[in-house]
N, CA and C of each residue as an Amber inpcrd file, in Angstrom:
protein
   423
 193.4550000  83.1020000  64.1930000 192.6730000  84.3310000  64.2650000
 192.3430000  84.5660000  65.7810000 192.6430000  85.7860000  66.2770000
 192.3890000  86.1580000  67.6450000 191.0230000  86.6610000  67.8580000
 190.4460000  86.3270000  68.9990000 189.1140000  86.8380000  69.4270000
 189.4030000  88.1550000  70.1130000 188.6700000  89.1850000  69.7520000
 188.8840000  90.4850000  70.4870000 188.4460000  90.3260000  71.9690000
 189.2970000  91.0080000  72.7860000 189.2250000  90.8560000  74.2350000
 187.8230000  91.3920000  74.6870000 187.3380000  92.4290000  74.1090000
 186.0800000  93.0820000  74.5340000 184.8960000  92.1190000  74.3230000
 185.0340000  91.1420000  73.4540000 183.9930000  90.2310000  73.1650000
 183.9230000  89.0310000  74.2190000 185.0220000  88.8170000  74.8500000
 185.0840000  87.6790000  75.8360000 184.2320000  87.9520000  77.0560000
 184.2950000  89.1910000  77.5370000 183.5560000  89.6080000  78.7950000
 182.0690000  89.4550000  78.6530000 181.4240000  90.0450000  77.6110000
 179.9920000  89.8460000  77.4280000 179.5950000  88.3680000  77.2360000
 180.4210000  87.6120000  76.4850000 180.0980000  86.1910000  76.3390000
 180.1570000  85.4230000  77.7070000 181.0780000  85.8030000  78.5870000
 181.2020000  85.0640000  79.8420000 179.9870000  85.5630000  80.7510000
 179.5880000  86.7530000  80.6510000 178.4060000  87.2340000  81.5040000
 177.1590000  86.5300000  81.0040000 176.8670000  86.4760000  79.6580000
 175.7680000  85.7310000  79.1570000 175.8180000  84.2560000  79.5540000
 176.9720000  83.6040000  79.5250000 177.0410000  82.2040000  79.8980000
 176.8800000  82.0350000  81.4110000 177.3060000  82.8620000  82.2060000
 177.0150000  82.7730000  83.6770000 175.4950000  82.9680000  83.9410000
 174.8660000  83.9450000  83.2960000 173.4960000  84.1290000  83.5310000
 172.6820000  82.9250000  83.0820000 173.0010000  82.3370000  81.9190000
 172.2360000  81.2640000  81.4240000 172.4750000  80.0150000  82.3920000
 173.6580000  79.8160000  82.8060000 174.0120000  78.7140000  83.6900000
 173.2290000  78.8660000  85.0560000 173.2640000  80.0660000  85.6440000
 172.5320000  80.2400000  86.9290000 171.0550000  80.1300000  86.7330000
 170.5200000  80.6120000  85.6300000 169.0590000  80.4310000  85.3900000
 168.6860000  78.9200000  85.2640000 169.5610000  78.2020000  84.6400000
 169.2920000  76.7640000  84.5220000 169.3790000  76.0480000  85.8900000
 170.3400000  76.4130000  86.7050000 170.4850000  75.8540000  88.0410000
 169.3050000  76.2190000  88.9010000 168.9980000  77.5110000  88.8260000
 167.8580000  78.0680000  89.6640000 166.5200000  77.4640000  89.2880000
 166.3130000  77.2510000  88.0090000 165.0850000  76.7820000  87.5170000
 164.9190000  75.2370000  87.8100000 165.9680000  74.4780000  87.6820000
 165.8850000  73.0560000  87.9250000 165.7460000  72.7030000  89.3780000
 166.3390000  73.5250000  90.2590000 166.2670000  73.2530000  91.6870000
 164.9930000  73.8450000  92.3380000 164.1980000  74.6090000  91.6060000
 163.0810000  75.3180000  92.2630000 161.8340000  74.4650000  92.0820000
 160.9730000  74.3340000  93.0750000 159.7330000  73.6030000  92.8990000
 158.5510000  74.5510000  92.7560000 158.8260000  75.7850000  92.4240000
 157.7360000  76.7270000  92.2130000 157.9880000  77.4710000  90.8580000
 156.9150000  77.7990000  90.2230000 157.0190000  78.4150000  88.8980000
 157.6340000  79.7800000  88.9900000 158.2770000  80.2640000  87.9750000
 159.0590000  81.5940000  88.0310000 158.6580000  82.3390000  86.7000000
 159.1100000  83.5070000  86.6230000 158.8780000  84.3350000  85.4250000
 159.4610000  83.6230000  84.1690000 160.4620000  82.8060000  84.3120000
 160.9480000  82.0670000  83.1840000 159.9650000  81.1020000  82.5390000
 158.9170000  80.7270000  83.3690000 157.9630000  79.7680000  82.9790000
 156.8060000  80.3960000  82.2560000 156.6530000  81.7160000  82.2950000
 155.4850000  82.3820000  81.7600000 155.5050000  82.2370000  80.1860000
 154.3270000  81.9750000  79.5720000 154.2530000  82.0130000  78.1410000
 154.4280000  83.4510000  77.7340000 155.2350000  83.7250000  76.6510000
 155.6320000  85.0540000  76.3820000 154.9670000  85.6760000  75.1520000
 154.9720000  85.0060000  74.0150000 154.5030000  85.6840000  72.8340000
 153.4040000  84.8120000  72.1770000 152.3200000  85.4510000  71.7640000
 151.1900000  84.8410000  71.1160000 151.4860000  84.6340000  69.6020000
 151.1670000  83.4830000  69.0660000 151.2970000  83.2750000  67.6420000
 150.2860000  84.1250000  66.9220000 150.4750000  84.4650000  65.6700000
 149.5650000  85.2870000  64.8630000 148.3190000  84.5040000  64.3890000
 148.4590000  83.2340000  64.2660000 147.3780000  82.4630000  63.6200000
 146.3440000  82.1110000  64.6560000 145.1190000  82.1830000  64.3320000
 143.9350000  81.7920000  65.2590000 143.4480000  80.4800000  64.8690000
 142.9960000  79.6830000  65.9060000 142.5450000  78.3460000  65.6920000
 141.2400000  78.1950000  66.3710000 140.4180000  77.2730000  65.9120000
 139.2380000  76.7090000  66.6340000 139.5530000  75.3230000  66.9040000
 139.6340000  75.0070000  68.2720000 140.0350000  73.6850000  68.6840000
 139.0030000  73.0990000  69.6800000 138.9540000  71.7500000  69.6290000
 138.0310000  71.0540000  70.6300000 139.0100000  70.4200000  71.6560000
 138.7410000  70.6470000  72.8990000 139.6260000  70.1650000  73.9920000
 138.8110000  69.2060000  74.8770000 139.5690000  68.2830000  75.4480000
 138.9890000  67.3040000  76.3310000 139.7790000  67.3830000  77.6640000
 139.0990000  67.3840000  78.8680000 139.8210000  67.3560000  80.1070000
 140.5940000  66.1270000  80.3010000 141.8230000  66.2720000  80.8560000
 142.6770000  65.1230000  81.1830000 142.7650000  64.9310000  82.6450000
 143.1340000  66.0190000  83.3180000 143.3050000  65.8990000  84.8010000
 143.1150000  67.1940000  85.4330000 142.9680000  67.1900000  86.7290000
 142.8020000  68.4010000  87.4310000 143.4850000  68.1940000  88.8750000
 144.8750000  68.1200000  88.7660000 145.6500000  67.8910000  89.9740000
 146.0230000  69.1980000  90.5800000 145.7710000  69.2910000  91.8620000
 146.1370000  70.4960000  92.6070000 145.4300000  71.7930000  92.1120000
 144.2710000  71.5820000  91.4500000 143.5950000  72.8010000  90.9510000
 144.1580000  73.2750000  89.5940000 144.9210000  72.4990000  88.9510000
 145.4910000  72.8790000  87.6860000 144.8850000  71.9760000  86.6070000
 143.8690000  72.4500000  85.8840000 143.1660000  71.6570000  84.8360000
 144.0850000  71.5280000  83.5660000 144.2690000  70.3920000  83.1230000
 145.0390000  70.0570000  82.0050000 144.0590000  69.4360000  80.9440000
 144.1670000  69.8910000  79.7170000 143.3530000  69.5010000  78.6430000
 144.1870000  68.8850000  77.5350000 143.5480000  68.1430000  76.5850000
 144.2150000  67.6260000  75.4260000 143.3670000  67.8700000  74.1570000
 144.0460000  67.9810000  73.0540000 143.3510000  68.2210000  71.8290000
 142.9730000  66.9030000  71.1160000 143.4370000  65.8540000  71.5650000
 143.1730000  64.4980000  70.9560000 142.6140000  63.5320000  72.0190000
 141.9640000  62.4980000  71.5090000 141.4480000  61.5260000  72.4100000
 142.3580000  60.3460000  72.5920000 143.5520000  60.3930000  71.9690000
 144.3950000  59.2280000  72.0070000 145.2620000  59.2200000  73.2760000
 145.2220000  60.2700000  74.0340000 145.9830000  60.3000000  75.3680000
 147.4890000  60.5840000  75.1670000 147.8460000  61.1350000  74.0300000
 149.2770000  61.3310000  73.7490000 149.6560000  62.6590000  74.6290000
 150.7240000  62.5630000  75.3690000 151.0790000  63.6790000  76.2160000
 151.6070000  64.8350000  75.4300000 151.9670000  64.7270000  74.2060000
 152.3830000  65.8550000  73.3760000 151.1950000  66.7600000  73.0960000
 150.0260000  66.2810000  73.1980000 148.7830000  67.0620000  72.9090000
 148.2410000  67.8060000  74.1390000 148.8360000  67.5640000  75.3540000
 148.4090000  68.2620000  76.5670000 148.6440000  69.7330000  76.4970000
 147.7480000  70.4630000  77.1290000 147.8360000  71.9660000  77.1410000
 147.1290000  72.6060000  78.2630000 147.4630000  73.7850000  78.5620000
 146.7040000  74.6500000  79.4700000 145.9040000  75.5850000  78.6440000
 144.7440000  75.9990000  79.1610000 143.9800000  76.9820000  78.4260000
 143.7990000  78.1780000  79.4330000 143.8540000  79.3200000  78.8690000
 143.7130000  80.5880000  79.6570000 142.9210000  81.6460000  78.8500000
 142.0690000  82.3650000  79.5800000 141.2830000  83.3210000  78.8290000
 142.0870000  84.4870000  78.3920000 141.7070000  85.1360000  77.2860000
 142.4210000  86.2760000  76.7310000 142.1930000  87.5270000  77.5200000
 141.0830000  87.6220000  78.2580000 140.8400000  88.8430000  79.1130000
 139.8990000  88.3510000  80.2280000 139.6740000  89.2790000  81.1040000
 138.8260000  88.9910000  82.3010000 137.4000000  88.8350000  81.9080000
 136.9900000  89.3750000  80.8240000 135.5850000  89.2930000  80.3650000
 135.2900000  87.9780000  79.6820000 136.2990000  87.1750000  79.4090000
 136.0490000  85.8890000  78.6810000 136.1540000  84.7530000  79.7670000
 135.2490000  83.7880000  79.7510000 135.2690000  82.6790000  80.6870000
 134.7100000  81.4580000  80.0350000 134.7480000  80.3450000  80.8020000
 134.1710000  79.1010000  80.3630000 132.6960000  79.2340000  80.2270000
 131.9790000  78.4620000  79.3750000 130.5870000  78.4950000  79.3490000
 130.0090000  78.1190000  80.6940000 128.8890000  78.8330000  81.0510000
 128.1980000  78.5990000  82.3700000 127.7230000  77.2060000  82.5410000
 127.4550000  76.4880000  81.4550000 126.8990000  75.1490000  81.4620000
 128.0380000  74.0760000  81.3490000 129.3000000  74.4340000  81.4100000
 130.3360000  73.5460000  81.2830000 130.3170000  72.3520000  82.2140000
 130.1450000  72.5980000  83.4980000 130.1010000  71.5380000  84.5050000
 128.9530000  70.5470000  84.2800000 127.8410000  71.0340000  83.8130000
 126.6180000  70.2110000  83.5670000 126.7980000  69.3310000  82.3350000
 127.3700000  69.9000000  81.3130000 127.3800000  69.2500000  79.9990000
 128.6430000  68.4760000  79.6700000 129.7480000  68.6090000  80.4510000
 131.0450000  68.0310000  80.0410000 130.9920000  66.4890000  80.0330000
 130.2170000  65.8390000  80.7170000 130.0850000  64.3730000  80.6970000
 128.8300000  63.8940000  80.0490000 128.1860000  64.7190000  79.1710000
 126.9790000  64.2650000  78.5890000 126.9790000  64.3430000  77.0680000
 128.1780000  64.0620000  76.4510000 128.2830000  64.0890000  74.9850000
 128.6410000  65.4030000  74.4380000 128.8580000  66.4530000  75.1800000
 129.2810000  67.7780000  74.7250000 130.7850000  67.9190000  74.9380000
 131.4070000  68.6530000  74.1050000 132.8520000  68.9950000  74.2390000
 133.0040000  70.4870000  74.2800000 134.1630000  70.9120000  74.7620000
 134.3960000  72.2950000  74.8480000 135.1860000  72.7630000  73.6120000
 134.6170000  73.6770000  72.8480000 135.2360000  74.2670000  71.6530000
 135.7430000  75.6870000  71.9770000 137.0840000  75.9470000  71.6570000
 137.6450000  77.1810000  71.9440000 138.1780000  77.8480000  70.6840000
 138.1030000  79.1810000  70.6370000 138.6130000  79.8790000  69.5050000
 139.6730000  80.8200000  70.0360000 140.8630000  80.8620000  69.5450000
 141.9660000  81.7310000  70.0210000 143.2750000  81.3200000  69.3360000
 144.3280000  81.5690000  70.0580000 145.6970000  81.3050000  69.5640000
 146.6330000  80.7190000  70.5950000 147.6270000  79.9750000  70.0760000
 148.6180000  79.3910000  71.0010000 149.7540000  80.4320000  71.4040000
 150.3270000  80.2840000  72.5820000 151.5450000  80.9870000  72.8320000
 152.6840000  80.1640000  72.1790000 153.7430000  80.8050000  71.8310000
 154.9460000  80.2060000  71.2970000 155.6590000  79.3440000  72.3650000
 156.0290000  78.0880000  72.1410000 156.7120000  77.3320000  73.0230000
 155.7830000  76.7880000  74.1550000 156.4250000  76.3480000  75.2230000
 155.7430000  75.8010000  76.3470000 155.8880000  76.7460000  77.5610000
 154.9560000  76.7060000  78.4670000 155.0130000  77.5310000  79.6450000
 154.0570000  77.0800000  80.6420000 153.9010000  77.9340000  81.7300000
 152.9320000  77.7870000  82.8010000 152.1680000  79.1040000  82.9080000
 150.8250000  79.1470000  82.8210000 150.1240000  80.3750000  83.0100000
 150.3160000  80.9780000  84.3850000 150.1680000  82.2400000  84.4620000
 150.5030000  82.9810000  85.7800000 149.5030000  82.5270000  86.8600000
 148.2600000  82.1510000  86.5580000 147.3300000  81.7800000  87.5450000
 147.6520000  80.4540000  88.2430000 148.6800000  79.6940000  87.7750000
 149.1250000  78.4850000  88.4020000 150.4310000  78.6100000  89.1220000
 150.8970000  79.7750000  89.3110000 152.2520000  80.0350000  89.9570000
 152.2320000  79.6500000  91.3990000 151.1700000  79.7130000  92.1500000
 151.1850000  79.3690000  93.5420000 150.9230000  77.8970000  93.8540000
 150.8420000  77.0840000  92.8540000 150.6000000  75.6390000  92.9810000
 151.9100000  74.9310000  93.2550000 151.8220000  74.0990000  94.2790000
 153.0200000  73.1930000  94.6100000 152.6290000  71.8100000  94.6130000
 153.4240000  70.9450000  93.9320000 154.6090000  71.1710000  93.2710000
 154.4010000  71.8700000  91.9650000 155.4760000  72.3590000  91.4440000
 155.4700000  73.1010000  90.1990000 154.7870000  72.2990000  89.0360000
 153.7930000  72.8400000  88.3620000 153.1970000  72.1390000  87.2390000
 154.1420000  71.9490000  86.0760000 153.8790000  70.9180000  85.2710000
 154.7000000  70.7430000  84.0390000 154.5540000  71.9480000  83.0950000
 155.6100000  72.1820000  82.3080000 155.5640000  73.2010000  81.2160000
 154.8170000  72.4790000  80.0050000 153.7790000  73.0740000  79.5910000
 152.9570000  72.5930000  78.4370000 152.6510000  73.7190000  77.5410000
 152.0610000  73.3660000  76.3690000 151.6120000  74.4130000  75.4190000
 150.4540000  75.1560000  76.1290000 150.3440000  76.4660000  75.8570000
 149.2920000  77.2830000  76.4400000 148.4440000  77.8100000  75.2930000
 147.0610000  77.6450000  75.3870000 146.2010000  78.2320000  74.4420000
 145.3940000  79.3260000  75.0360000 145.4090000  80.5300000  74.4370000
 144.6810000  81.6420000  74.9560000 143.3820000  81.7820000  74.1430000
 142.2730000  81.6530000  74.7870000 141.0100000  81.6590000  74.1120000
 140.2810000  82.9290000  74.2620000 139.4980000  83.3710000  73.2650000
 138.7000000  84.5780000  73.3420000 137.2270000  84.1330000  73.1810000
 136.9340000  82.9980000  72.8260000 135.4880000  82.4500000  72.7310000
 135.5880000  81.0000000  73.2380000 134.4500000  80.5790000  73.9060000
 134.3580000  79.2360000  74.4050000 132.8810000  78.8940000  74.4100000
 132.5950000  77.6520000  73.8990000 131.2410000  77.1780000  73.8710000
 131.1950000  75.6680000  73.9980000 130.0840000  75.1220000  74.4100000
 129.9220000  73.6980000  74.5330000 129.2190000  73.2480000  73.2170000
 129.7670000  72.2850000  72.4900000 129.1670000  71.8230000  71.2840000
 128.9590000  70.2780000  71.3870000 128.0840000  69.8030000  70.6000000
 127.7270000  68.3350000  70.5450000 128.8910000  67.6810000  69.8640000
 129.3510000  66.6270000  70.4170000 130.4110000  65.8670000  69.8740000
 129.9830000  65.2370000  68.5840000 130.7060000  65.3350000  67.5220000
 130.3960000  64.7750000  66.2060000 130.7510000  63.2640000  66.1450000
 129.8640000  62.5320000  65.6020000 130.0360000  61.0860000  65.3870000
 130.2910000  60.3200000  66.6480000 130.0460000  60.8500000  67.7740000
 130.1770000  60.1300000  69.0450000 131.5580000  59.7840000  69.4060000
 132.5330000  60.4900000  68.8040000 133.9540000  60.1670000  68.9880000
 134.4840000  61.1060000  70.1390000
């Protein structure tokens, strides 16, 4: 069975674009538009997050206390009017945890506010929150 000639050209173009994006992305030490989280999931969650690190001004959080890197994520506000609780810095080391309500972006990415950080941050899950509050940690865990 023969492949129509008109189909070969678009397939070659798509292949070349994909290949150059892969080369460009792997050799670049700065985040690009390909790293942006794109689509928000429909389901809303209330999660508790724990700070893991803050290297080069990029805070990384985790949803579990086990230290599993699969649980690492970035958090970003849903709008300019939403922010961390004002007492976050005071209470984060005193038995309180940060509770967020919002939704995840599909896949992994890097939020736009970390684009100027060098070296390029890792691509992680991104959680977009619309509410944040400090809550007492249950059972001391």
